[in-house]
N, CA, C and O atoms as CSV, one atom per row, in Angstrom:
chain,resi,resn,atom,element,x,y,z
A,1,MET,N,N,3.718,71.291,77.243
A,1,MET,CA,C,2.362,70.846,76.897
A,1,MET,C,C,2.126,69.435,77.560
A,1,MET,O,O,3.018,68.592,77.662
A,2,ALA,N,N,0.907,69.276,77.973
A,2,ALA,CA,C,0.470,67.983,78.408
A,2,ALA,C,C,-0.909,67.701,77.866
A,2,ALA,O,O,-1.668,68.622,77.567
A,3,ARG,N,N,-1.243,66.397,77.736
A,3,ARG,CA,C,-2.594,66.065,77.396
A,3,ARG,C,C,-3.476,66.135,78.551
A,3,ARG,O,O,-3.180,65.576,79.607
A,4,LEU,N,N,-4.568,66.812,78.390
A,4,LEU,CA,C,-5.523,67.007,79.522
A,4,LEU,C,C,-6.764,66.212,79.205
A,4,LEU,O,O,-7.319,66.320,78.112
A,5,ARG,N,N,-7.193,65.428,80.141
A,5,ARG,CA,C,-8.461,64.612,80.087
A,5,ARG,C,C,-9.425,65.070,81.077
A,5,ARG,O,O,-9.089,65.111,82.260
A,6,LEU,N,N,-10.626,65.428,80.696
A,6,LEU,CA,C,-11.637,65.985,81.596
A,6,LEU,C,C,-12.872,65.040,81.678
A,6,LEU,O,O,-13.352,64.539,80.661
A,7,PHE,N,N,-13.353,64.823,82.887
A,7,PHE,CA,C,-14.452,63.882,83.073
A,7,PHE,C,C,-15.572,64.592,83.782
A,7,PHE,O,O,-15.356,65.523,84.558
A,8,ALA,N,N,-16.794,64.130,83.498
A,8,ALA,CA,C,-18.081,64.496,84.214
A,8,ALA,C,C,-18.244,66.025,84.256
A,8,ALA,O,O,-18.253,66.664,83.204
A,9,ALA,N,N,-18.367,66.598,85.408
A,9,ALA,CA,C,-18.631,67.982,85.548
A,9,ALA,C,C,-17.470,68.883,85.043
A,9,ALA,O,O,-17.709,69.999,84.582
A,10,ALA,N,N,-16.280,68.412,85.131
A,10,ALA,CA,C,-15.092,69.107,84.608
A,10,ALA,C,C,-15.236,69.220,83.000
A,10,ALA,O,O,-14.954,70.251,82.389
A,11,ARG,N,N,-15.673,68.127,82.435
A,11,ARG,CA,C,-15.831,68.145,81.021
A,11,ARG,C,C,-16.927,69.147,80.546
A,11,ARG,O,O,-16.785,69.891,79.576
A,12,GLU,N,N,-18.001,69.087,81.310
A,12,GLU,CA,C,-19.135,69.997,81.066
A,12,GLU,C,C,-18.731,71.447,81.184
A,12,GLU,O,O,-19.055,72.295,80.353
A,13,ALA,N,N,-18.036,71.679,82.217
A,13,ALA,CA,C,-17.691,73.134,82.497
A,13,ALA,C,C,-16.648,73.638,81.400
A,13,ALA,O,O,-16.673,74.805,81.008
A,14,ALA,N,N,-15.782,72.757,80.949
A,14,ALA,CA,C,-14.794,73.158,79.969
A,14,ALA,C,C,-15.333,73.094,78.534
A,14,ALA,O,O,-14.823,73.775,77.645
A,15,GLY,N,N,-16.396,72.247,78.308
A,15,GLY,CA,C,-16.901,72.140,76.965
A,15,GLY,C,C,-16.109,71.204,76.135
A,15,GLY,O,O,-16.280,71.252,74.917
A,16,THR,N,N,-15.243,70.335,76.646
A,16,THR,CA,C,-14.421,69.454,75.971
A,16,THR,C,C,-13.981,68.326,76.882
A,16,THR,O,O,-13.895,68.506,78.097
A,17,ALA,N,N,-13.700,67.162,76.309
A,17,ALA,CA,C,-13.180,66.015,77.144
A,17,ALA,C,C,-11.666,65.902,77.032
A,17,ALA,O,O,-11.046,65.241,77.864
A,18,ARG,N,N,-11.063,66.517,76.048
A,18,ARG,CA,C,-9.618,66.426,75.821
A,18,ARG,C,C,-9.076,67.686,75.248
A,18,ARG,O,O,-9.732,68.361,74.455
A,19,ASP,N,N,-7.861,68.010,75.653
A,19,ASP,CA,C,-7.183,69.242,75.125
A,19,ASP,C,C,-5.683,69.046,75.398
A,19,ASP,O,O,-5.296,68.150,76.148
A,20,GLU,N,N,-4.887,69.852,74.813
A,20,GLU,CA,C,-3.419,69.993,75.076
A,20,GLU,C,C,-3.204,71.376,75.761
A,20,GLU,O,O,-3.593,72.417,75.232
A,21,VAL,N,N,-2.593,71.338,76.912
A,21,VAL,CA,C,-2.518,72.483,77.790
A,21,VAL,C,C,-0.987,72.743,78.014
A,21,VAL,O,O,-0.223,71.798,78.209
A,22,PRO,N,N,-0.555,74.040,77.981
A,22,PRO,CA,C,0.816,74.252,78.297
A,22,PRO,C,C,1.157,74.257,79.765
A,22,PRO,O,O,0.334,74.648,80.592
A,23,GLY,N,N,2.348,73.833,80.100
A,23,GLY,CA,C,2.799,73.832,81.492
A,23,GLY,C,C,3.937,72.780,81.697
A,23,GLY,O,O,3.963,71.717,81.077
A,24,ASP,N,N,4.793,73.125,82.535
A,24,ASP,CA,C,5.885,72.202,82.829
A,24,ASP,C,C,5.650,71.335,84.087
A,24,ASP,O,O,6.321,70.327,84.307
A,25,THR,N,N,4.706,71.755,84.868
A,25,THR,CA,C,4.288,70.897,86.031
A,25,THR,C,C,2.843,70.761,86.084
A,25,THR,O,O,2.146,71.504,85.392
A,26,VAL,N,N,2.311,69.852,86.866
A,26,VAL,CA,C,0.883,69.646,86.997
A,26,VAL,C,C,0.138,70.972,87.433
A,26,VAL,O,O,-0.954,71.274,86.952
A,27,ALA,N,N,0.749,71.690,88.308
A,27,ALA,CA,C,0.165,72.938,88.765
A,27,ALA,C,C,0.083,73.964,87.601
A,27,ALA,O,O,-0.926,74.653,87.451
A,28,GLU,N,N,1.064,74.047,86.852
A,28,GLU,CA,C,1.079,75.016,85.708
A,28,GLU,C,C,-0.016,74.573,84.643
A,28,GLU,O,O,-0.686,75.414,84.044
A,29,VAL,N,N,-0.155,73.273,84.452
A,29,VAL,CA,C,-1.174,72.842,83.535
A,29,VAL,C,C,-2.602,73.138,84.118
A,29,VAL,O,O,-3.492,73.525,83.361
A,30,LEU,N,N,-2.816,72.964,85.407
A,30,LEU,CA,C,-4.057,73.320,85.988
A,30,LEU,C,C,-4.323,74.870,85.872
A,30,LEU,O,O,-5.416,75.313,85.520
A,31,ASP,N,N,-3.314,75.608,86.172
A,31,ASP,CA,C,-3.493,77.127,86.056
A,31,ASP,C,C,-3.865,77.535,84.661
A,31,ASP,O,O,-4.729,78.390,84.467
A,32,ALA,N,N,-3.200,76.913,83.651
A,32,ALA,CA,C,-3.472,77.247,82.275
A,32,ALA,C,C,-4.879,76.809,81.923
A,32,ALA,O,O,-5.569,77.536,81.209
A,33,ALA,N,N,-5.341,75.656,82.386
A,33,ALA,CA,C,-6.790,75.229,82.171
A,33,ALA,C,C,-7.752,76.176,82.892
A,33,ALA,O,O,-8.795,76.493,82.320
A,34,ARG,N,N,-7.484,76.623,84.045
A,34,ARG,CA,C,-8.386,77.597,84.721
A,34,ARG,C,C,-8.512,78.853,83.844
A,34,ARG,O,O,-9.619,79.355,83.650
A,35,LEU,N,N,-7.429,79.348,83.331
A,35,LEU,CA,C,-7.449,80.533,82.484
A,35,LEU,C,C,-8.211,80.277,81.139
A,35,LEU,O,O,-8.944,81.133,80.643
A,36,ARG,N,N,-7.996,79.072,80.592
A,36,ARG,CA,C,-8.644,78.741,79.345
A,36,ARG,C,C,-10.121,78.608,79.378
A,36,ARG,O,O,-10.855,79.110,78.527
A,37,TYR,N,N,-10.554,77.866,80.463
A,37,TYR,CA,C,-11.926,77.425,80.589
A,37,TYR,C,C,-12.854,78.355,81.477
A,37,TYR,O,O,-14.081,78.257,81.449
A,38,GLY,N,N,-12.178,79.258,82.259
A,38,GLY,CA,C,-12.896,80.229,82.984
A,38,GLY,C,C,-13.394,79.833,84.405
A,38,GLY,O,O,-13.130,78.729,84.881
A,39,PRO,N,N,-14.118,80.767,85.060
A,39,PRO,CA,C,-14.482,80.567,86.430
A,39,PRO,C,C,-15.370,79.390,86.815
A,39,PRO,O,O,-15.266,78.838,87.910
A,40,ARG,N,N,-16.211,79.037,85.920
A,40,ARG,CA,C,-17.073,77.875,86.217
A,40,ARG,C,C,-16.186,76.588,86.316
A,40,ARG,O,O,-16.358,75.778,87.227
A,41,PHE,N,N,-15.270,76.434,85.387
A,41,PHE,CA,C,-14.329,75.360,85.405
A,41,PHE,C,C,-13.524,75.360,86.691
A,41,PHE,O,O,-13.422,74.353,87.393
A,42,ALA,N,N,-12.938,76.557,86.984
A,42,ALA,CA,C,-12.177,76.753,88.185
A,42,ALA,C,C,-12.834,76.308,89.402
A,42,ALA,O,O,-12.198,75.680,90.248
A,43,GLU,N,N,-14.117,76.603,89.556
A,43,GLU,CA,C,-14.996,76.231,90.674
A,43,GLU,C,C,-15.108,74.730,90.720
A,43,GLU,O,O,-14.996,74.166,91.808
A,44,VAL,N,N,-15.320,74.038,89.611
A,44,VAL,CA,C,-15.430,72.589,89.586
A,44,VAL,C,C,-14.059,71.965,89.979
A,44,VAL,O,O,-13.999,70.999,90.740
A,45,LEU,N,N,-12.991,72.534,89.448
A,45,LEU,CA,C,-11.611,71.987,89.670
A,45,LEU,C,C,-11.284,71.933,91.153
A,45,LEU,O,O,-10.579,71.022,91.587
A,46,ASP,N,N,-11.785,72.902,91.958
A,46,ASP,CA,C,-11.465,72.954,93.388
A,46,ASP,C,C,-11.897,71.681,94.075
A,46,ASP,O,O,-11.358,71.378,95.139
A,47,ASN,N,N,-12.849,70.898,93.535
A,47,ASN,CA,C,-13.326,69.663,94.213
A,47,ASN,C,C,-12.857,68.418,93.497
A,47,ASN,O,O,-13.337,67.333,93.823
A,48,CYS,N,N,-11.989,68.503,92.585
A,48,CYS,CA,C,-11.527,67.351,91.750
A,48,CYS,C,C,-10.249,66.699,92.272
A,48,CYS,O,O,-9.433,67.293,92.977
A,49,ARG,N,N,-10.142,65.454,91.879
A,49,ARG,CA,C,-8.904,64.720,92.039
A,49,ARG,C,C,-8.042,64.899,90.743
A,49,ARG,O,O,-8.584,64.942,89.639
A,50,VAL,N,N,-6.799,64.995,90.892
A,50,VAL,CA,C,-5.988,65.106,89.641
A,50,VAL,C,C,-5.020,63.978,89.639
A,50,VAL,O,O,-4.365,63.676,90.636
A,51,TRP,N,N,-4.938,63.311,88.406
A,51,TRP,CA,C,-4.076,62.200,88.249
A,51,TRP,C,C,-3.146,62.533,87.050
A,51,TRP,O,O,-3.545,63.198,86.094
A,52,ARG,N,N,-1.891,62.040,87.148
A,52,ARG,CA,C,-0.915,62.128,86.111
A,52,ARG,C,C,-0.566,60.724,85.671
A,52,ARG,O,O,-0.046,59.966,86.490
A,53,ASN,N,N,-0.806,60.335,84.473
A,53,ASN,CA,C,-0.468,59.072,83.995
A,53,ASN,C,C,-1.010,57.910,84.713
A,53,ASN,O,O,-0.350,56.877,84.816
A,54,GLY,N,N,-2.245,58.044,85.237
A,54,GLY,CA,C,-2.865,57.026,85.942
A,54,GLY,C,C,-2.609,56.933,87.432
A,54,GLY,O,O,-3.054,55.998,88.097
A,55,GLU,N,N,-1.848,57.966,87.972
A,55,GLU,CA,C,-1.435,57.965,89.369
A,55,GLU,C,C,-1.872,59.283,90.051
A,55,GLU,O,O,-1.827,60.329,89.403
A,56,PRO,N,N,-2.265,59.271,91.253
A,56,PRO,CA,C,-2.550,60.598,91.951
A,56,PRO,C,C,-1.363,61.537,91.738
A,56,PRO,O,O,-0.200,61.136,91.780
A,57,ALA,N,N,-1.713,62.817,91.506
A,57,ALA,CA,C,-0.629,63.738,91.198
A,57,ALA,C,C,-0.596,64.900,92.156
A,57,ALA,O,O,-1.615,65.345,92.684
A,58,GLU,N,N,0.589,65.361,92.353
A,58,GLU,CA,C,0.884,66.630,93.190
A,58,GLU,C,C,1.208,67.728,92.163
A,58,GLU,O,O,1.631,67.444,91.043
A,59,GLY,N,N,1.009,68.934,92.557
A,59,GLY,CA,C,1.253,70.051,91.696
A,59,GLY,C,C,2.666,70.236,91.213
A,59,GLY,O,O,2.892,70.782,90.133
A,60,VAL,N,N,3.610,69.791,91.991
A,60,VAL,CA,C,5.035,69.994,91.665
A,60,VAL,C,C,5.576,68.990,90.700
A,60,VAL,O,O,6.726,69.118,90.279
A,61,GLU,N,N,4.821,68.009,90.331
A,61,GLU,CA,C,5.294,66.939,89.418
A,61,GLU,C,C,5.429,67.552,88.004
A,61,GLU,O,O,4.578,68.332,87.577
A,62,SER,N,N,6.484,67.195,87.304
A,62,SER,CA,C,6.739,67.699,85.976
A,62,SER,C,C,5.863,66.894,84.975
A,62,SER,O,O,5.487,65.745,85.209
A,63,VAL,N,N,5.585,67.538,83.917
A,63,VAL,CA,C,4.767,66.930,82.817
A,63,VAL,C,C,5.491,67.259,81.495
A,63,VAL,O,O,6.169,68.278,81.362
A,64,GLY,N,N,5.319,66.387,80.573
A,64,GLY,CA,C,5.790,66.617,79.198
A,64,GLY,C,C,4.773,66.258,78.172
A,64,GLY,O,O,3.642,65.938,78.538
A,65,PRO,N,N,5.112,66.292,76.849
A,65,PRO,CA,C,4.136,66.115,75.792
A,65,PRO,C,C,3.482,64.750,75.769
A,65,PRO,O,O,2.398,64.584,75.209
A,66,THR,N,N,4.149,63.755,76.385
A,66,THR,CA,C,3.513,62.449,76.399
A,66,THR,C,C,2.765,62.133,77.651
A,66,THR,O,O,2.243,61.026,77.781
A,67,ASP,N,N,2.682,63.056,78.591
A,67,ASP,CA,C,2.067,62.875,79.883
A,67,ASP,C,C,0.569,63.230,79.780
A,67,ASP,O,O,0.180,64.149,79.059
A,68,GLU,N,N,-0.258,62.466,80.526
A,68,GLU,CA,C,-1.676,62.767,80.552
A,68,GLU,C,C,-2.057,63.203,81.966
A,68,GLU,O,O,-1.772,62.511,82.944
A,69,VAL,N,N,-2.715,64.382,82.054
A,69,VAL,CA,C,-3.239,64.881,83.301
A,69,VAL,C,C,-4.715,64.721,83.257
A,69,VAL,O,O,-5.367,65.226,82.343
A,70,ALA,N,N,-5.260,64.040,84.206
A,70,ALA,CA,C,-6.704,63.725,84.191
A,70,ALA,C,C,-7.364,64.438,85.370
A,70,ALA,O,O,-6.824,64.407,86.476
A,71,ILE,N,N,-8.533,65.087,85.161
A,71,ILE,CA,C,-9.277,65.796,86.096
A,71,ILE,C,C,-10.542,64.906,86.384
A,71,ILE,O,O,-11.336,64.607,85.492
A,72,LEU,N,N,-10.670,64.514,87.661
A,72,LEU,CA,C,-11.828,63.605,87.996
A,72,LEU,C,C,-12.591,64.195,89.136
A,72,LEU,O,O,-12.124,64.174,90.275
A,73,PRO,N,N,-13.792,64.739,88.849
A,73,PRO,CA,C,-14.677,65.276,89.818
A,73,PRO,C,C,-15.239,64.162,90.673
A,73,PRO,O,O,-15.279,63.005,90.256
A,74,PRO,N,N,-15.678,64.521,91.883
A,74,PRO,CA,C,-16.364,63.500,92.719
A,74,PRO,C,C,-17.582,63.022,91.995
A,74,PRO,O,O,-18.225,63.786,91.276
A,75,VAL,N,N,-17.911,61.752,92.176
A,75,VAL,CA,C,-19.064,61.181,91.543
A,75,VAL,C,C,-20.015,60.663,92.630
A,75,VAL,O,O,-19.574,60.020,93.583
A,76,SER,N,N,-21.295,60.936,92.494
A,76,SER,CA,C,-22.151,60.267,93.435
A,76,SER,C,C,-23.176,59.371,92.690
A,76,SER,O,O,-23.520,59.659,91.544
A,77,GLY,N,N,-23.597,58.433,93.251
A,77,GLY,CA,C,-24.491,57.500,92.601
A,77,GLY,C,C,-25.676,57.105,93.544
A,77,GLY,O,O,-25.690,57.470,94.720
A,78,GLY,N,N,-26.605,56.395,93.024
A,78,GLY,CA,C,-27.751,56.103,93.850
A,78,GLY,C,C,-28.061,54.696,93.655
A,78,GLY,O,O,-27.510,54.073,92.747
A,79,ALA,N,N,-28.892,54.151,94.431
A,79,ALA,CA,C,-29.251,52.753,94.412
A,79,ALA,C,C,-30.693,52.620,93.870
A,79,ALA,O,O,-31.213,51.509,93.766
């Protein structure tokens, strides 16, 4: 299990900002989140950055119950 934090469009697609998701690696956590939240979330996730404990993450990195995996969609702003 890892703590999952979702921001912006990922939060909207999942319907929650935080969850605990099973998986021993970042990739397994993301796969479990795709299954849990469905195709709309999976589509958003394709364009997101993933961070583990405040650092950019790769799928092979291990996670445990105290680790946080954050999903950060691209953000656009205006002037």
